[in-house]
C-alpha positions in Angstrom: -0.1 -0.4 0.1 1.0 3.2 -1.0 2.1 6.3 1.5 -1.0 7.4 0.9 -3.4 5.7 0.4 -2.2 4.9 3.9 -3.4 8.4 4.8 -7.0 7.3 2.8 -6.7 4.6 5.4 -6.7 6.9 8.7 -10.2 9.3 7.2 -12.0 6.0 6.6 -10.6 5.0 10.1 -12.4 8.5 10.9 -15.4 7.7 9.1 -15.7 4.1 10.9 -15.0 5.7 14.1 -17.5 8.6 14.1 -20.2 5.3 12.5 -19.1 2.4 14.0 -20.0 1.2 17.9 -17.8 -2.0 18.0 -14.4 -2.3 19.6 -13.4 -5.8 18.2 -13.4 -3.8 14.3 -12.0 -0.1 15.9 -9.6 -2.3 17.4 -8.6 -4.4 14.1 -8.4 -2.1 11.6 -6.2 0.2 14.0 -3.8 -1.8 14.1 -3.7 -2.8 10.3 -2.7 0.8 9.0 0.1 1.4 11.9 1.6 -1.6 11.1 1.5 -0.6 7.5 2.7 2.8 8.4 5.3 1.9 10.2 6.4 -0.8 8.0 6.3 2.1 5.6 7.3 4.8 7.0 10.9 2.1 7.9 11.1 1.8 4.5 10.8 5.8 3.5 13.6 5.9 6.6 15.5 3.9 4.6 15.9 5.5 2.2 16.5 8.7 3.1 19.8 7.5 5.3 21.0 6.0 1.4 20.0 10.1 0.5 21.9 11.2 3.4 24.9 8.6 3.2 25.1 9.9 -0.7 24.8 13.2 -0.3 27.6 13.7 2.3 29.8 11.1 -0.2 28.9 13.3 -3.5 29.9 16.9 -0.5 33.2 15.5 0.5 34.0 14.7 -3.5 32.8 18.3 -4.5 35.0 19.5 -1.9 38.4 17.9 -3.2 37.9 18.2 -6.8 36.8 21.4 -5.9 40.0 22.2 -4.8 42.0 20.1 -7.6 39.6 22.5 -9.8 41.4 25.8 -8.6 44.4 23.9 -8.1 44.5 23.4 -12.1 43.3 27.0 -13.0 46.3 28.4 -11.4 48.8 26.0 -12.4 47.0 26.9 -16.3 47.2 30.8 -15.2 50.8 30.1 -14.0 51.4 29.1 -17.3 50.2 31.9 -19.5 52.0 34.5 -16.8 55.3 33.1 -17.8 54.5 32.4 -21.9 53.3 36.0 -21.9 56.2 37.3 -20.1 58.4 35.3 -22.5 56.3 37.3 -25.7 56.9 40.5 -24.0 61.0 40.4 -23.3 60.6 39.3 -26.9 58.1 42.0 -28.4 56.5 38.8 -30.5 52.8 39.2 -30.7 51.9 35.2 -32.3 54.6 32.6 -31.5 54.1 29.1 -33.2 53.9 26.4 -31.3 54.0 22.6 -32.8 50.4 22.0 -33.6 49.6 25.4 -31.9 49.5 29.3 -32.4 50.2 31.4 -29.3 48.6 34.8 -29.4 48.8 37.8 -27.0 45.2 39.4 -27.1 43.3 42.7 -25.5 40.7 41.0 -23.0 36.9 42.0 -24.2 34.7 44.4 -22.5 35.4 47.5 -20.7 38.5 48.6 -19.5 39.0 48.8 -15.8 38.1 51.3 -13.4 41.1 52.7 -10.5 40.0 54.5 -8.3 42.3 56.7 -6.9 41.4 59.1 -4.3 37.7 59.9 -2.6 34.9 59.8 -4.9 33.0 63.0 -4.5 29.5 62.5 -3.6 27.2 62.8 -6.4 29.2 60.2 -8.1 28.6 58.0 -5.2 24.9 56.2 -4.4 23.6 54.9 -1.1 21.6 51.4 -0.8 19.1 51.3 1.3 17.5 47.7 2.8 15.6 46.4 5.9 16.9 46.2 9.4 15.3 42.6 10.0 17.4 43.1 13.7 14.6 46.1 14.5 11.5 45.4 12.9 12.0 41.9 14.8 13.1 43.5 18.4 10.0 46.4 17.4 7.2 44.1 16.1 8.1 42.3 19.4 5.9 45.3 20.8 4.0 46.4 18.2 1.4 45.5 15.7 1.8 47.2 11.8 0.3 47.2 8.4 4.0 47.0 6.8 5.3 44.2 8.5 4.2 40.8 11.0 6.6 37.6 12.0 5.9 34.3 10.0 5.1 30.6 10.5 8.2 28.7 11.3 8.9 26.4 8.4 8.6 22.2 9.0 10.7 19.5 8.6 11.3 15.2 10.1 13.9 14.7 12.8 14.6 10.7 12.2 16.5 9.3 15.3 
């Protein structure tokens, strides 16, 4: 029986409890449903534990391969910088390299902006955002139309 079917069975149980007066029928129905729900929940819990273990392993691998990726990118950047420095020293803008050709190219996009001193106030912008700590503190003692404390979420805990 699927989990949602068990939930439907509990609705049927409610209907039986509100109509049925025989305690043996009620007890038998309750025991049957509880066993099915516990069995289904045990299966869900086992699958959840497996998924959790795989997620932790994936996070470890992500960290490990992220570090490897960063090391490789740094090594590539160091090689590029050495090639650029050597080509500049030789005055070369292009260099044949076996099956490849190395060329010095300018970066695209806008040229970098370098700020050398204090910027005039009319060249600045102010970003305004709500101070959530102050708002929470205020709402502890006041009601407003512009903010309220929402309901906390819920989660499953399995021990």
